[in-house]
Wavefront OBJ file of the C-alpha trace (Angstrom):
o trace
v -0.128 -0.044 -0.178
v 1.302 3.519 -0.831
v 2.101 6.297 1.383
v 0.218 9.681 1.642
v -3.270 11.079 2.196
v -4.843 9.153 -0.593
v -3.635 5.919 0.701
v -5.070 6.642 4.231
v -8.377 7.524 2.554
v -8.266 4.085 0.584
v -7.856 2.195 3.611
v -10.618 3.691 5.291
v -12.972 3.203 2.409
v -11.915 -0.436 2.544
v -12.677 -0.706 6.367
v -16.144 0.807 5.803
v -17.269 -1.393 3.140
v -20.230 -3.579 4.185
v -18.819 -7.307 4.067
v -20.710 -9.523 1.455
v -19.787 -13.181 1.631
v -18.956 -15.073 -1.428
v -19.951 -18.670 -0.043
v -21.511 -20.376 2.766
v -20.764 -23.625 4.202
v -23.232 -26.380 3.826
v -23.301 -28.962 6.522
v -25.120 -32.139 5.295
v -26.338 -34.602 7.974
v -24.693 -38.321 7.254
v -27.768 -39.974 8.741
v -31.004 -38.122 7.127
v -29.101 -35.671 4.229
v -30.766 -32.652 5.846
v -28.746 -29.656 5.073
v -28.077 -26.890 7.569
v -26.483 -23.570 5.995
v -23.906 -21.670 7.922
v -25.537 -18.745 7.724
v -28.511 -19.939 9.267
v -26.914 -21.036 12.179
v -24.845 -17.881 12.901
v -28.149 -15.895 12.542
v -29.709 -18.177 15.511
v -28.017 -16.072 18.196
v -27.279 -18.308 21.199
v -28.361 -21.682 19.290
v -31.601 -21.889 21.188
v -33.569 -23.364 17.917
v -31.659 -26.480 16.491
v -32.205 -26.154 12.824
v -33.689 -28.880 11.129
v -32.151 -32.197 12.095
v -32.316 -34.355 15.202
v -29.216 -36.287 14.561
v -26.862 -32.700 14.757
v -26.374 -30.552 17.595
v -24.768 -27.097 17.169
v -23.373 -25.096 19.819
v -20.869 -22.362 20.723
v -17.231 -22.285 21.979
v -16.396 -18.512 23.059
v -12.814 -17.375 22.464
v -11.010 -16.315 25.474
v -9.018 -13.270 24.201
v -11.325 -12.195 20.974
v -9.515 -9.948 18.197
v -11.583 -10.240 15.166
v -14.290 -13.193 16.187
v -15.970 -14.044 19.226
v -15.911 -17.798 18.951
v -16.397 -21.105 16.986
v -19.488 -22.855 15.988
v -19.200 -26.649 17.127
v -21.115 -29.359 15.789
v -21.819 -33.134 17.349
v -23.516 -35.749 15.899
v -25.253 -39.044 16.768
v -24.847 -41.700 14.113
v -22.644 -40.622 10.895
v -20.486 -37.587 10.683
v -21.874 -34.873 8.415
v -20.286 -33.568 5.302
v -18.978 -29.876 4.981
v -18.622 -28.334 1.853
v -19.137 -24.599 0.275
v -21.738 -23.487 -1.799
v -21.653 -19.712 -3.779
v -23.476 -17.453 -1.545
v -25.953 -16.309 -4.312
v -26.893 -19.931 -4.580
v -27.583 -19.744 -0.730
v -29.850 -16.834 -1.038
v -31.810 -18.521 -4.062
v -32.499 -21.522 -1.740
v -33.422 -19.325 1.321
v -36.003 -17.365 -0.831
v -37.429 -20.575 -2.035
v -37.945 -21.607 1.514
v -39.686 -18.621 2.167
l 1 2 3 4 5 6 7 8 9 10 11 12 13 14 15 16 17 18 19 20 21 22 23 24 25 26 27 28 29 30 31 32 33 34 35 36 37 38 39 40 41 42 43 44 45 46 47 48 49 50 51 52 53 54 55 56 57 58 59 60 61 62 63 64 65 66 67 68 69 70 71 72 73 74 75 76 77 78 79 80 81 82 83 84 85 86 87 88 89 90 91 92 93 94 95 96 97 98 99 100
């Protein structure tokens, strides 16, 4: 990055940009093939609602010294381990809209 007033303005503009993800993680249950989307989980706050599957249990592990993140999502399963993969965020938005 350059030096001078313009580079300071450029850095500030980057910091003020709204973050738009380019992908979301899908957690697919190995027992019943239910798909749970990361962005659905992180919007449930304290995980009081377990989304869609009785074989998977989601939780939250806080970080003791938060710098940029507050913690990690945890996943436990009963029968078979889930499969994790990413899909484009635009595809997730279409799925979310179709679900209502």
